[in-house]
N, C-alpha and C positions, 0 to 999 in steps of 0.2 A: 121861756126857755125855748131855744132853737129846737127845731125837729131833728130827731136823729135820722141820719141818711139810712136808706133802706140797706145797704150792705153792711153798715155798723150794727144795725137792728137784728140782721140776721145772724152776724157773728155773736152778738151778746145773747141771742136765742140759743145758739149752739153751746156757748159756755155755760148757760144755765142748766141745759140739758145734762151736760157732762157732771155739773155739780149735784144735780138730783140723782145720778148714778151712784155718786160717793155717798150721798144722804141714804139711798137705799141699803147701802152696804152696813152704814151705821145703825139703821133701823133694824135690820135683820139680826145684827149682834145684840142690840139692845133687847129685842124679844127673847132671844135665847138666853141672854143673861138674866134678866128680869124673870122669865119663867123658871130657870134652874134655882135662882134664890128663893123664889116663892115656894117651891116644892123641897127646899132643903138641900139640893144637890150641890148648890155652890155655897161654900162657906165664906162669907164676908158680911162686914158690919154694914148695916143700912145707911149710915153716914157716909161711909166710903163709897158705897154703891151709888147713892144719889149724887155725891160730889162729883164721881166720874161722869154720870148721866147729865148733870146740870152743865158741866164744863164743856162735854163735846157738843151739847145743844147750843150753847152760847157761842163756840167756835163756828159751828155751821151757819147760825143765824146772822153772825157778822159777815160772813162770806156772802150770803144771800143778800144782805142789805147793800154790800158793796157793788154786787153786780146789777141788782134791780134799780139801784140809784144812778148806776153809770159811773161811780167814783173809781171803780176798777180800772177804767179807761186812762187814768192819770198814771197807773203803773207801768213799769217797763214791760211786764207780762200781764195784760189783762184777764187772761184765763186764772192766774194764780196757781197754776199747777203744781209748780214746785212747792209753794207754801202749803197747799192742801196736802200733798204727800208727807211734808215735814210734820205737819200737825197730825195726820193719821198715824205715822210711826211714834210720835210721841205719846200719844193716847194708848197705842198698843203696848208700848214699853211701860207705861204706867199700869196697865191692867195686868201685865205679867208680874209686876212687882206686887200688887195688892192681891192677886188670885195666883198665887204659885202652882196651885194644882192644875191650872189650865194653861200652863206655860207652853207645853207641848203643842197644844192646839193652836195657841197664839203664834207660835213659829211657823205654822202652816200657813197662817193668814199673811205673813210678810210679803210673799209675792204678790199677792192682790193689791196691797196697798202701793207696791213698787210698779206694777204694770199699769196703775192708772196714770203714771207719767208717760205712757207710750203716745198719749194723745197730743203732747206738746213739747216734753223736754228734749234737749238735746243730749250729746255724749257727756258734755261737762256736767250738766245738772245731774245727770243720772250718776255720775262718779261721785258728786258731792253728797247726794242723797243716801248713796251706799255708804259713804264714808260717816255721814251723820248717823245712820242705823247702827254700824258697826261700833262708833265710839260710844253710842248709848247702851248697847249690849255689854260693853267692856265696863262702862261705868256701873251699870245695874249689877253686873256680876262681882264687881270689886265692893260694891257696897254691901252686897248680901253676904259674901264671905267675911267681910269685916264684923258684920253684925251677928253671924252665925245663923245661917238659913234653918228654919225649923223642919223642912221638908228634905231638901237636897243636900248631899254632901259636897264638900269643895270640888271634888272630881266631876260629880254630876253637873254642878254649876258650870264648870269649865267646858264640859262636853256639850251643854245646851248652848252655850255661847258660841262655841266652834261651829255648831250645826246652823245657828242663826246667822253667824259670820259668811258661811259658806253659801246660804241661801241669798244673801245680800250680794255677794260677789257674782253669783249666778245671774241674778236678776240685773245687776249692772252691766255685765256682759251682754246679756239678751237685749236689754234696753239701748245699748249703745249700737248694737247691730242692727235692731229695728230703726233706730234714729237715723243711722247712715242710709238705710234702705229708703226711709221717708225723705231724706234730703236729696238722694238721687232721683227719687220719683218726682219731687217738686221741680228739680232742674229739667228733667225731661218734659215735665208738662208745661213748664215756662217755655222750652224750645219748641214745643209742639205749638202752643198758643202763637208763639212769634211767627213760625212757619205758616199758620193759618192766616194770621193777619197779613203777611207778606203775599200769600196767594190770593187773598180778598183784594188787597191792595192792587195787585197786577190785574185782577179781573175787573176791577173798578175804575182805574186811573191809566191815563196815558204815560208810557214809560218816559218819554222826553220831558213834558212839562209838568207831569204828576197832577194834571187837571183830570176831573172825571171824565170817563168816556161817554159814548152815545147812550148806552143802557141807562146809566145813571142819570144823565141829563133828562131823558124822558120821564124817569120816575120823579125828578124834581119838578119838571113841568106839570106832571099830572096832579102833584100836591098843589101847586099854585093855581091850577085850574080848579080844583075842588073848593079851595079858598075863595077864589074869585066868583064861583057859581053860588057859594054860600052867603058871602056878605057883600058882593058887588065890587070888591077892590080890583083895580086894573093890574094887569102885568104885562110886559113886552119882552120881544127877543130881538137880538141883533147878531147876525150872521156875517162873519168876516172872512174873506177869502184872499189868501196870499197867491195871487194868480200867476206870478212869474217865478215861483219858488222852483219849479222844474227847470228853468232856464239858469237860475242861480246854481242849482246843484250841478248842472251840466257843465257849468262854466268854472265853478271853483271846487266841485266835489261834494259828496253827500254829507260829510262832517260840517262843511260851512253852511249847508243848507239846514241842518239841524240847530246850528248856532243861530241862524236867522230866526227860526221858529221860536227858539228859546228867548231871543231878545224881544220878539214881538210879544210873547207871552208876558215878559216882564213889563214892557211898556204899557200893555192893556191893563194888568193888575194896578200898576202905579196910578194910572188915570182913574180906575175905579175907586181906588182908596182916596184920591183927592177928591173925587166927587162926593164920597161919603162924608168927608170932613167939611165940604161945603154945604151939603144938603143931607143931613143924616138921616131925616125922616123919609124922603122921597126915595134915597139910595139904599135904604136898609136891606141888607140880604143880597146885594149884587153878587152874581157868581159867573166866573169865567171858566169855560171848559172847551175841551178840544172835541170838535164834532166829526173830525176824521179827515184824513189826507191833510190837505192844505187849509181847511176850515177850522175857525173857532166860533163860538156861541157864547153870548152874554145873556144870562137870565136876569130880567129886572123886575123883581117883585114890586108892587105898590108904585108902579111907573106907567104913565099913560104914553100916548103916542109922541107928544111933544117933548116929554122927558127922554124919551127913547131917542128922538132925533137928535138932541143935544149930546147925549152920551155918544151916538155914533160918530157926530162930527168931531167930538173930542178926540175919540180913538183914531179916527181916520187923519187928522191933522198930526197928532202925536207920532204916528208911524211914518207919515209922509215926510216930517221934518227932522227925523231921526237919522244920525250919521252911523250907519252899519260899518262893520268890518270890511276892509278891502274896497272901501268907497263905493259899497253897493248902494244903489237908489231902490228902495223897496216901496212899492205902493199897494194898496189893498182896495177891494171892492166890498162895499158893505150893503146888506139888505135889512130892512127893519120892518117889523110887524107888531101890532099891539093885539091883545086878545079880544075878539068879539064874542060878545056873551052868546053861550050856547054852542059854539064851535068846539071842535075837538083839537087835541094838541097837534095831531097830523096836519089838520087843516091850517093851524097857525103856522106850523113850520113849513107848510108848502106855500103859504103866502110869503113868508120871509125869504125862503129859497127862491120863489119867483122874482121878488124884488132884487135878490142878489144876482139872478140870471140876467135881469134887466139892465143892472149896472155893468156887468161884464160885457153884454152885448153891446151897450151904448159906448164902449171904449174904455172900460175899467177906471181905476182911480177916482171912484165917486160913490156917493150915497144914494140909495134909492129907497122910497118909503112905500109900502104896501098899504092901500087903503084899508081901513077897517069895516067888515061887513056890519050892518045894522043888526039890532036884537032879533033873532028868529030867522035871519037870512042864512041861507047855507053858503058855505065857502064858494066863491065864483070859480068856474073852470078856468077862465082866462083872468089872471090876477090884474086888478086894476092897480096902478102905480101913480103916486103923486109926484110931479116934478120936483126934485130936490137937488140942487147942487151947492154944496158948501163953498164959501168964498175962498179962493186960493191966493 
């Protein structure tokens, strides 16, 4: 059998806890009833008493089995709150019939059974439960009047039915009110959760491309570094600079500049997806993010320097050959670096940024590769770059 998800297991535990609250009420009533019967305070035949006790026990055992087995999850309401309230009122009405001398006390128990529904039931279910209880009281009163009740007169039976109906009406009104408050609170919580998610997204992502920002990039690279130090897997980074973006913005406006950035983002993501299709193992987990300003960064888990070179060249060529709006010709400079065992993320980014600086200084529109330091070697102050010019 499949393992139950943690959230579902927690919900099931909460449902069983609420069920145990109902069982506690049944148990308290059973102790009082059996004690009263044992000492002669309660006049009822033993067969009737044990019949009520066994019936209530079987009912609650069935509910327990449904929850513990998970069969309740197939129901529209897995908590079975409405069903439990109906059963509780049914046993209450039966007890009122077989123990007429305790009817007044049983009327006082009605609100307790109704309030159990506050956990889950909505206004419609509260109204249905109140109608069920009211119909049950009317039916019970009619039966006892027709049979000639041995204790109460017709007027007393009607009065007690009216008191019970009033209690049910009040419980239904109160339950509906609480249900509406619970619904409003749920909606407010949903709005609050949505607002928190939006704020979190704004704090984590770039507003234009929806890519992760620099803080989230560093966290992701820290995770890749920890994995690389643990199992020796390689990873690399590619930094891409849209060097003429300011010129484009000055020429056609900031909105067009944003469109260029958005188009570049889409082109890069498209190439990454294509590379994942071609080499799913080596490209697993590739991530494109906005590094700030005119720069993007690609994180390449499980990718060595050769794989990063191929990725950088594909991205460079894809952007160079793409026809942007307004016949703009956009080129990018690219810096590539692969993780050297023992170095920090800052050192890795510094080498990639140094390679990018070299590409820009050499005339832009090219890819430069940072040499990877050997194990135990600190990141060099002057970044060494391998000559690498993609074919044009």
